[in-house]
N, C-alpha and C positions, 0 to 999 in steps of 0.2 A: 503494499499500499503505499510505502514511502516513495517508491518510484513515481506512482501516480501523482502525489502531491509535488514532488520535485519537478517532474515533468510539466504539469500544468503551470507552475510558477515560472519555469524556464521559458515556456513558450510565451507567457505574458511579458517576460522581460524582453524577449527577442522582439515581439510585436510593439513593444514601447520604446524601442530604440530606433535612431535615425538609421536609414531613411523610411522604414516601415511605418513608424509613428504618424508620419506626414500624409500617409495614403490610406491608413485604416481609420475609418469612421467610427466603428464600435466593434466590440467583441460580440460575435453572434452567439456562440455556444461555449461555455455554459452561461455566459453573460457575466457582467461585471459584478452582479449581486452575489454570485457564488464564490465566496472568499473563504469560508471555513473548511477545514479538511473534511467535514461531514458532507458539505454541499458539493465539494470537488469530487469526492468518492461516489456520492450518488449520482452525479452526472456521468462519470466514468462507467458506472455499472449499468446505466440506462443506454449508452451509446457505444460502448465497446463491443468488439467482435474480432473475428479473424477471416482473413481470406482463405486460409487453409482449412482443409477438411480435418476432423478430428483424427489424430493418428498419434501413435507413440506412448499411449498411456498404459500399455501392458508390454513394454519393450522386450525384445528378445535378447537373450545372452546367457553365457554359462554360469554366471555368478548370481545365486539367489538373493544376495544382498543388494544388487545393483539392477536386477532384472525381474520381469515377472514370468516369462516363459522361456523353455529351453529351445534348442534347435529343432526339435520335433513338435514345437508349439503346445507342450505340456506345461501347465502351470506348476512351477517349482513348489515341492512340498505337499501336493495334493494329487491324489489318484483319480483318474478317470475325467479330468477337467482339461480341456485345451481352449485356447483362444484363436480363432482363425478369421482375422480381419485386420484392417489397417492399424489396429492398436498395437500390434506386435512389432511394427516399425521401430527400431532403435532411435530413428530420428525422423524428422519430417523430410519427405522426399523433396527434391529440388524442382520436380514437375508435377504434372497432375498425378493424383494418387490413383485413379481408376485402374490403369494396367498393372501396377505392382499390387494392388489389392486383389484383382482377378487372379494373378499368379499365385498369391498366398492361399487364396481359396482353393485354387485347383490342387496345388501341392499339399495343403492341409487335407483336402478330401481324400487325396490317394493315399496319404499316410494312414489316415483312419481306416480306409478299406484294407490296406495292406496289414495293418495290425489288428483288424477286427474290432475297432472301437477305441 
């Protein structure tokens, strides 16, 4: 949250500096009235988003302390549970996630069929 507050204040300092201050009539959003940390955070929560598809929340890797699933897409420490979607990507892909997600799904489906579940 500290990054949100510092980022908002930095943007306001930049907008208030020459030559921008001479061409900016008023702050549109969140607006000059949003000064408190609470107001800035509420605005951030209402307007923030990502251009990326959700991925990487169950990253793949060999170390159970740093990843969620192993190379066979099995959840570390649990029997009978796999994750077969874009959440297994260890990092956000640099391109569209559709093709890599289809590849993971196809490979995961084959592993499940080969192992019988």
